[in-house]
C-alpha positions as CSV (number, residue, x, y, z in Angstrom):
1,M,21.7,-0.9,26.8
2,V,18.8,1.4,27.6
3,G,20.9,4.4,26.3
4,V,21.3,2.6,23.0
5,V,17.5,1.9,22.6
6,A,16.8,5.5,23.6
7,A,19.1,7.0,21.0
8,P,17.2,8.7,18.2
9,G,19.3,7.2,15.5
10,T,19.0,3.6,16.6
11,A,15.7,2.4,15.1
12,P,16.4,4.3,11.7
13,L,19.8,2.4,11.5
14,V,18.1,-0.9,12.3
15,T,15.4,-0.2,9.7
16,L,18.0,0.5,7.0
17,A,19.9,-2.9,8.1
18,A,16.7,-4.7,7.8
19,L,15.9,-3.2,4.6
20,I,19.2,-4.2,3.0
21,A,18.6,-7.8,4.3
22,A,15.1,-7.7,3.0
23,G,16.0,-6.4,-0.4
24,L,18.7,-9.2,-0.8
25,V,16.5,-12.0,-0.1
26,A,13.1,-10.7,-1.5
27,G,14.0,-7.9,-3.6
28,E,13.1,-9.4,-6.8
29,Y,9.3,-9.6,-6.0
30,L,7.1,-7.3,-8.0
31,N,3.5,-7.3,-7.7
32,P,1.1,-6.1,-10.4
33,D,0.6,-2.8,-8.6
34,G,4.3,-2.1,-8.7
35,A,4.3,-2.8,-12.4
36,A,1.5,-0.3,-13.1
37,Y,3.2,2.5,-11.0
38,L,6.5,1.9,-12.8
39,S,4.7,2.0,-16.3
40,L,3.0,5.3,-15.3
41,A,6.5,6.5,-14.3
42,D,7.6,5.9,-17.8
43,Q,4.7,7.8,-19.1
44,W,5.4,11.0,-16.9
45,A,9.2,10.7,-17.8
46,A,8.3,10.7,-21.5
47,G,6.0,13.8,-21.3
48,A,3.0,11.5,-22.2
49,F,0.9,13.3,-19.6
50,D,-2.7,12.0,-21.2
51,D,-1.4,8.5,-20.7
52,A,0.2,9.3,-17.3
53,V,-3.0,10.7,-15.6
54,S,-5.0,8.1,-14.0
55,G,-8.0,8.3,-11.7
56,Y,-7.0,4.6,-10.4
57,W,-3.6,5.1,-9.2
58,G,-2.3,8.0,-7.0
59,P,0.3,10.0,-8.9
60,L,2.9,10.5,-6.2
61,Y,4.7,7.2,-6.2
62,S,5.2,7.3,-10.0
63,W,6.4,10.9,-9.6
64,L,9.0,9.8,-7.1
65,L,10.1,7.0,-9.1
66,V,10.8,9.2,-12.0
67,P,14.1,10.8,-11.1
68,V,15.5,7.6,-9.9
69,L,14.6,5.8,-13.0
70,R,16.1,8.7,-15.1
71,I,19.6,8.3,-13.5
72,G,19.7,4.8,-14.9
73,V,18.6,2.8,-11.7
74,E,16.9,-0.5,-12.6
75,P,13.1,-0.4,-12.1
76,L,13.1,-3.0,-9.3
77,V,16.0,-1.3,-7.4
78,A,14.2,2.1,-8.1
79,V,11.3,0.7,-6.1
80,R,13.2,-0.3,-3.2
81,V,15.0,2.9,-3.0
82,V,11.8,4.9,-3.0
83,L,10.0,2.8,-0.6
84,G,13.1,2.1,1.5
85,L,13.5,5.9,2.0
86,A,9.8,6.0,2.9
87,A,10.1,3.3,5.5
88,V,13.2,5.2,7.2
89,L,10.8,8.3,7.3
90,V,8.1,6.3,8.9
91,V,10.4,5.2,11.7
92,V,11.7,8.6,12.3
93,I,8.4,10.4,12.3
94,S,7.3,7.6,14.8
95,R,10.0,8.6,17.2
96,R,9.0,12.2,16.8
97,L,5.3,11.3,17.8
98,L,6.4,9.5,20.9
99,D,8.7,12.3,21.8
100,R,5.7,14.7,21.3
101,A,3.5,12.4,23.5
102,G,6.0,13.0,26.3
103,L,7.3,9.5,26.6
104,R,10.9,9.1,28.2
105,P,13.6,8.6,25.6
106,A,14.1,4.7,26.4
107,W,10.4,4.1,26.0
108,A,10.0,6.0,22.9
109,G,13.1,4.3,21.5
110,A,11.4,1.1,22.3
111,G,8.4,1.8,20.6
112,T,10.0,3.0,17.6
113,L,12.0,-0.4,17.2
114,A,8.7,-2.0,17.5
115,V,7.4,0.1,14.5
116,A,10.7,-0.7,12.5
117,P,9.7,-4.2,11.3
118,V,6.3,-3.3,10.1
119,A,7.9,-0.4,8.0
120,V,10.5,-2.6,6.5
121,W,7.5,-5.5,5.8
122,S,5.6,-2.7,4.0
123,A,8.6,-1.5,1.9
124,S,10.0,-5.1,0.9
125,F,6.9,-7.3,0.8
126,G,5.8,-5.8,-2.7
127,A,5.9,-2.8,-4.4
128,Y,2.8,-0.9,-3.0
129,P,2.4,2.7,-2.2
130,E,1.2,2.1,1.4
131,T,4.6,2.9,2.9
132,L,4.4,6.2,1.4
133,L,1.0,6.7,2.7
134,I,1.9,5.6,6.1
135,A,4.7,8.2,6.1
136,A,2.3,10.9,4.9
137,L,-0.5,10.1,7.6
138,L,2.0,10.1,10.4
139,A,3.5,13.3,9.1
140,Y,0.0,14.8,9.3
141,C,-0.5,13.9,12.7
142,L,2.8,15.1,13.7
143,A,2.2,18.5,12.2
144,L,-1.4,18.6,13.7
145,G,-0.2,18.0,17.2
146,D,-2.8,19.5,19.5
147,P,-5.2,21.0,16.9
148,M,-6.9,23.1,19.7
149,Q,-3.8,24.9,20.4
150,A,-1.8,24.8,17.1
151,S,-1.2,27.9,15.0
152,A,-2.9,28.4,11.7
153,R,0.4,28.1,9.9
154,R,0.9,24.6,11.5
155,L,-2.6,23.6,10.7
156,A,-2.1,24.7,7.2
157,A,1.0,22.5,6.9
158,A,-0.9,19.5,8.4
159,G,-3.5,20.0,6.0
160,A,-0.9,20.1,3.0
161,L,0.5,16.9,4.4
162,G,-2.9,15.5,4.2
163,G,-3.0,16.5,0.7
164,I,0.2,14.5,0.0
165,A,-1.4,11.5,1.6
166,Y,-4.0,11.8,-1.0
167,L,-1.7,12.1,-3.9
168,C,-0.2,8.5,-2.5
169,K,-3.7,6.9,-2.4
170,A,-7.0,8.4,-3.0
171,A,-8.6,6.8,0.0
172,A,-6.7,9.4,2.1
173,L,-8.8,12.1,1.0
174,P,-12.1,11.4,2.8
175,L,-10.1,10.1,5.7
176,I,-8.3,13.5,6.1
177,T,-11.3,15.4,5.3
178,G,-13.4,13.6,7.7
179,H,-10.8,13.8,10.5
180,L,-10.5,17.7,10.1
181,I,-14.2,18.1,10.0
182,L,-14.5,16.2,13.2
183,V,-12.1,18.3,14.9
184,L,-13.9,21.3,13.6
185,L,-17.2,20.1,15.1
186,V,-15.5,19.4,18.5
187,A,-14.1,23.1,18.3
188,A,-17.4,24.3,17.5
189,V,-19.4,22.5,20.1
190,T,-17.0,23.5,22.7
191,R,-17.2,27.2,21.7
192,R,-13.6,27.4,20.7
193,T,-14.1,30.2,18.1
194,T,-10.4,30.9,17.9
195,A,-9.5,27.2,17.3
196,V,-12.5,26.9,14.5
197,R,-10.9,29.8,12.6
198,R,-7.3,28.4,12.9
199,L,-8.5,25.0,11.7
200,L,-10.1,26.3,8.5
201,A,-6.5,26.9,7.5
202,A,-5.9,23.2,7.6
203,L,-8.7,22.7,5.1
204,V,-7.2,25.4,2.9
205,G,-3.8,23.6,3.1
206,L,-5.5,20.4,1.9
207,A,-7.4,22.1,-0.8
208,V,-4.1,23.9,-2.3
209,V,-2.3,20.4,-2.4
210,A,-5.2,18.1,-3.5
211,G,-7.0,20.6,-5.3
212,P,-5.0,20.7,-8.7
213,W,-4.9,17.0,-9.0
214,I,-8.7,16.6,-8.5
215,G,-9.0,19.4,-11.0
216,V,-7.0,17.4,-13.5
217,L,-9.0,14.1,-13.0
218,S,-12.2,16.1,-13.2
219,A,-11.3,17.4,-16.5
220,T,-9.9,14.2,-17.8
221,Y,-13.1,12.2,-16.9
222,D,-15.6,15.1,-17.7
223,R,-17.2,14.9,-14.2
224,P,-16.2,16.0,-10.8
225,T,-14.3,13.3,-9.1
226,F,-11.2,12.6,-6.9
227,S,-10.9,9.0,-7.9
228,T,-12.2,6.2,-10.1
229,A,-10.8,3.5,-7.7
230,V,-13.6,3.3,-5.3
231,G,-16.6,2.3,-7.3
232,F,-14.6,0.2,-9.5
233,N,-13.1,-1.9,-6.6
234,D,-16.5,-2.1,-4.9
235,D,-18.1,-3.6,-8.0
236,L,-15.5,-6.1,-8.4
237,V,-15.2,-7.2,-4.8
238,G,-18.9,-7.5,-4.6
239,S,-18.7,-9.8,-7.7
240,R,-15.9,-12.1,-8.3
241,G,-12.7,-10.4,-7.8
242,N,-9.9,-9.1,-10.2
243,P,-10.8,-10.1,-13.9
244,L,-7.2,-10.6,-14.5
245,L,-7.0,-13.5,-12.4
246,Y,-9.2,-15.4,-15.0
247,A,-8.7,-16.4,-18.5
248,G,-9.3,-13.6,-21.0
249,L,-7.8,-10.8,-23.2
250,Y,-7.9,-7.3,-22.0
251,P,-6.8,-4.4,-24.5
252,L,-4.2,-1.9,-23.2
253,P,-5.5,1.4,-21.9
254,F,-2.8,3.4,-24.0
255,D,-0.3,2.4,-26.7
256,D,2.6,2.2,-24.5
257,A,0.9,0.6,-21.6
258,R,2.3,-2.4,-19.9
259,S,-1.0,-4.0,-19.2
260,A,-4.6,-3.5,-18.8
261,W,-3.7,-3.0,-15.1
262,D,-2.0,0.3,-15.8
263,D,-5.6,1.7,-15.6
264,P,-8.3,-1.0,-15.2
265,T,-11.2,1.5,-15.3
266,E,-10.4,2.2,-19.0
267,T,-10.6,-1.3,-20.2
268,I,-12.8,-3.3,-17.8
269,D,-16.3,-2.6,-17.1
270,A,-16.7,-3.7,-13.4
271,T,-20.5,-3.6,-13.3
272,R,-20.8,-6.1,-16.1
273,W,-17.7,-8.4,-16.1
274,A,-18.1,-12.1,-15.2
275,P,-15.5,-14.9,-15.6
276,P,-15.6,-16.7,-18.9
277,G,-16.9,-20.2,-19.1
278,D,-18.5,-22.3,-16.2
279,L,-16.2,-21.9,-13.5
280,D,-18.6,-22.9,-10.8
281,L,-18.5,-19.5,-9.0
282,P,-21.6,-18.1,-7.1
283,A,-23.8,-16.1,-9.5
284,E,-25.0,-13.8,-6.8
285,Q,-23.1,-11.1,-5.1
286,R,-22.3,-11.3,-1.6
287,T,-24.2,-8.7,0.6
288,R,-22.4,-5.9,2.1
289,P,-23.1,-7.2,5.6
290,E,-21.5,-10.7,4.8
291,R,-18.5,-8.7,3.3
292,L,-18.2,-6.7,6.5
293,V,-18.2,-9.8,8.6
294,D,-15.5,-11.3,6.5
295,S,-13.4,-8.0,6.6
296,V,-13.8,-8.0,10.4
297,R,-12.7,-11.6,10.7
298,V,-9.6,-11.1,8.4
299,A,-8.6,-7.8,10.3
300,L,-8.8,-9.3,13.7
301,G,-6.9,-12.4,12.5
302,S,-4.1,-10.5,10.8
303,L,-3.7,-7.9,13.6
304,G,-3.7,-10.9,16.1
305,R,-1.0,-12.7,14.3
306,R,1.3,-9.9,13.5
307,V,1.2,-7.3,16.5
308,P,-0.8,-9.5,19.2
309,V,0.7,-7.6,22.4
310,A,0.4,-4.2,20.7
311,L,-3.2,-5.1,19.8
312,V,-3.9,-6.2,23.4
313,L,-2.2,-3.3,25.1
314,A,-3.6,-0.5,22.7
315,A,-7.1,-1.7,23.3
316,A,-6.7,-1.6,26.8
317,T,-5.2,1.7,26.7
318,V,-8.1,3.1,24.6
319,L,-10.7,1.6,26.9
320,L,-9.1,2.5,30.2
321,A,-7.1,5.6,29.6
322,W,-8.5,7.4,26.5
323,R,-8.6,10.7,28.5
324,R,-5.0,10.4,29.2
325,L,-3.9,9.9,25.4
326,P,-2.0,13.0,24.1
327,P,-3.8,14.9,21.1
328,V,-1.1,13.6,18.7
329,L,-2.0,10.1,19.4
330,V,-5.8,10.5,19.3
331,S,-5.3,11.7,15.7
332,V,-3.3,8.4,15.1
333,V,-6.0,6.5,16.7
334,L,-8.7,8.2,14.8
335,L,-7.2,7.8,11.3
336,A,-6.4,4.1,12.1
337,A,-10.0,3.5,13.1
338,G,-11.1,5.3,10.0
339,T,-8.9,3.5,7.6
340,T,-9.8,0.1,9.0
341,A,-13.5,0.7,9.0
342,G,-13.4,2.3,5.4
343,Y,-11.8,-0.7,4.2
344,A,-13.9,-3.2,6.0
345,V,-16.9,-1.9,4.0
346,V,-15.2,-2.9,0.6
347,L,-12.3,-5.4,1.5
348,V,-9.7,-5.9,4.1
349,I,-6.3,-7.4,3.1
350,E,-3.1,-7.6,5.3
351,R,-1.5,-4.7,3.7
352,Y,-4.3,-2.5,4.1
353,L,-3.7,-2.8,8.0
354,W,0.0,-1.8,8.0
355,F,-1.0,1.4,9.2
356,T,-3.4,0.3,12.0
357,M,-0.5,-2.0,13.1
358,I,1.8,1.0,13.4
359,A,-0.9,2.9,15.2
360,L,-1.6,0.1,17.6
361,T,2.1,-0.2,18.6
362,L,2.5,3.6,19.0
363,V,-0.7,3.6,21.5
364,A,0.8,0.3,23.0
365,T,4.0,2.1,23.9
366,F,2.2,5.0,25.6
367,G,-0.1,2.6,27.3
368,A,3.1,0.7,28.7
369,S,4.2,3.9,30.2
370,L,1.1,4.2,32.3
371,V,1.6,0.9,34.2
372,P,0.8,1.5,38.0
373,A,3.4,0.5,40.1
374,D,4.3,1.2,44.0
375,A,7.7,2.2,43.1
376,E,9.5,4.1,40.3
377,R,12.0,1.3,39.7
378,R,9.3,-1.4,39.6
379,R,7.3,0.8,37.1
380,R,10.3,1.1,34.9
381,A,10.9,-2.7,34.9
382,L,7.1,-3.3,34.1
383,T,7.1,-0.9,31.2
384,M,10.4,-2.3,29.8
385,T,8.9,-5.8,30.1
386,L,5.8,-4.9,28.0
387,L,7.7,-3.0,25.6
388,T,10.2,-5.8,25.2
389,G,7.0,-8.1,24.2
390,V,5.6,-5.5,21.9
391,I,9.2,-5.5,20.0
392,A,9.4,-9.2,20.1
393,T,6.1,-10.1,18.7
394,S,6.3,-7.3,16.3
395,W,9.5,-8.4,14.6
396,L,8.4,-12.2,14.8
397,G,5.1,-11.3,13.2
398,S,6.3,-9.0,10.5
399,G,9.6,-11.4,9.9
400,Q,7.0,-14.4,9.4
401,A,5.1,-12.5,6.7
402,M,8.2,-11.4,4.8
403,L,9.3,-15.1,4.8
404,T,6.5,-15.6,2.5
405,R,8.3,-13.7,-0.1
406,L,11.6,-15.4,0.2
407,G,13.2,-16.1,-3.1
408,D,10.0,-15.1,-5.0
409,H,10.4,-14.0,-8.5
410,Q,14.3,-14.7,-8.7
411,E,13.8,-17.1,-11.6
412,L,12.0,-14.3,-13.7
413,D,15.3,-12.5,-14.2
414,A,16.7,-15.6,-15.9
415,I,13.6,-15.7,-18.2
416,A,13.7,-12.1,-19.2
417,A,17.4,-12.5,-20.0
418,E,17.0,-15.8,-21.8
419,H,14.3,-14.7,-24.0
420,T,15.6,-11.3,-25.5
421,Q,12.8,-11.7,-28.3
422,L,10.3,-10.4,-25.6
423,D,11.6,-7.0,-26.0
424,G,8.8,-4.8,-27.4
425,A,6.5,-8.0,-27.9
426,R,2.7,-8.6,-27.0
427,V,2.4,-11.7,-24.8
428,V,-0.2,-13.6,-23.0
429,A,0.5,-16.1,-20.1
430,T,-0.6,-19.6,-19.8
431,D,-1.6,-19.2,-16.2
432,A,0.6,-17.0,-13.8
433,W,-0.5,-13.5,-14.8
434,A,1.4,-11.8,-12.0
435,E,4.5,-13.5,-12.7
436,T,4.3,-13.0,-16.5
437,L,3.6,-9.3,-15.9
438,A,6.8,-9.1,-13.8
439,V,8.7,-10.7,-16.6
440,C,7.3,-8.0,-18.9
441,V,8.6,-5.4,-16.5
442,R,12.2,-6.8,-16.7
443,A,11.7,-7.6,-20.8
444,D,10.0,-4.5,-21.7
445,C,6.8,-6.2,-23.2
446,A,3.3,-5.8,-23.1
447,Y,1.0,-8.1,-21.2
448,L,-2.3,-8.8,-22.8
449,G,-4.2,-11.5,-20.7
450,K,-3.9,-15.3,-19.9
451,I,-5.1,-18.4,-21.7
452,G,-5.8,-20.4,-18.4
453,D,-5.8,-24.2,-18.0
454,A,-9.3,-24.7,-19.8
455,D,-8.1,-22.9,-23.0
456,L,-10.9,-20.5,-22.8
457,V,-9.3,-17.9,-25.1
458,D,-10.2,-18.5,-28.8
459,I,-7.2,-18.5,-31.0
460,D,-8.7,-16.0,-33.3
461,D,-8.9,-13.6,-30.5
462,L,-5.1,-14.1,-29.6
463,R,-4.5,-13.1,-33.5
464,L,-6.8,-10.2,-33.2
465,F,-4.8,-8.9,-30.4
466,D,-1.6,-9.4,-32.3
467,I,-0.2,-11.6,-29.8
468,D,3.6,-12.4,-30.5
469,Y,4.3,-14.8,-27.7
470,V,2.8,-17.2,-24.9
471,V,4.7,-17.3,-21.8
472,D,4.7,-20.2,-19.4
473,V,6.9,-19.2,-16.4
474,D,6.4,-22.5,-14.7
475,A,7.9,-24.6,-17.7
476,S,10.8,-26.7,-16.5
477,E,12.9,-26.0,-19.6
478,P,13.8,-22.7,-21.0
479,A,12.5,-23.6,-24.4
480,G,9.1,-24.3,-23.0
481,Q,8.8,-20.8,-21.1
482,V,8.4,-18.8,-24.3
483,M,6.7,-19.9,-27.6
484,D,5.7,-17.8,-30.4
485,L,1.9,-18.0,-31.3
486,D,2.2,-20.4,-34.2
487,E,4.4,-22.7,-32.3
488,W,2.1,-22.5,-29.4
489,V,-0.9,-23.3,-31.7
490,A,0.7,-26.3,-33.4
491,A,1.9,-27.7,-30.1
492,R,-1.8,-27.4,-28.6
493,A,-3.3,-28.9,-31.9
494,A,-0.6,-31.9,-31.3
495,G,-2.0,-32.3,-27.7
496,E,1.6,-31.4,-26.1
């Protein structure tokens, strides 16, 4: 049994099996972010580069989707293929990290099995780029190794991988840059002149990969920028959240866009936006300290539910045996801390903690190997007992989270198939905006907003936006799921 766990191929095979199972039971789910990445992939594939360039979304996810879509794979399947391969990569790199940390094969194998469910969860829960980001960050740490001893070539490769992480998600750029600067400062303070010169190669590698995209964005927006997402999200979270949650119509950022969410910074002024009508929401923004307290509470609650044993064991390892952590895991810890702290300033939701969960699992695995015992046999038994707890709670926590997506969106395929008139149409939702947008991905229509229960959208505005159909995904009968605009106006006037 120990030999099976220790084998390098065990965790990837388990991950693949879990991904297939997750795809069968939750593969229909598509979140609005995934719809935006698919829409941008269509623009890249069509050569519409002016429309495809977005400062809000990282480009790498859409780039990876393009070749899969071009060979005729259905959009939802394409998403699962790209993210599934990224999840396997996460598991493989995690094993390499634990091997590099000097763990015995059985312990490294056990730790990798504990990483697997989080990787599967991140790839199957929705259609987010976080799985790609996690793989890039872990690869960066692996390439960096011991930054004080690594060659300039290896450090340049690490910097390039940091650039790839930025192309996955813009938040990675300050994270990687800050980490490299911190390592440089440590090298300078300890007078490791040779290490300082070599570490500059990492910054060069980062600039070579990230620089061209930063240049494209800066030219597109006529100002130096690496992202438009941070300020936009901060303004929205500080006010009342995502505008598309509320009734209203939002123009498309470009002609062939799927929705305003393809690039919300182009169509929504986050500094001025407020929900329509009197929705009894607080008029003032939450203060940053209040948001920080909320973020810490959410983070601790999520980590405690999903990876409780890893959280406790990793915390004990960092507090009691920090100096014994190998450099490769120190980098993982610092990136996880930076990621969590960075999001805490704006907003923490569970998917932002996936990398932190994996980092805790890796550190907990190393910590379990440090368990003191008066005999080697007893030490092995104690270590494997702890690792069994890490594995079991990780699978239970991630499995429970994935169950929330069980069967979600399966009915949307039927709606798209039943109502072929949606192809190329412009639609609004009665209420469920995310589900209606997912229908539009399947039916190839454009989503312009939602009406809401309070009928806060004026009929004249619907005509001004050239709305063709009103979609109610919750209607019990197919005939009520899609109504043309005139039919819907008549039904509303009759009080139906």
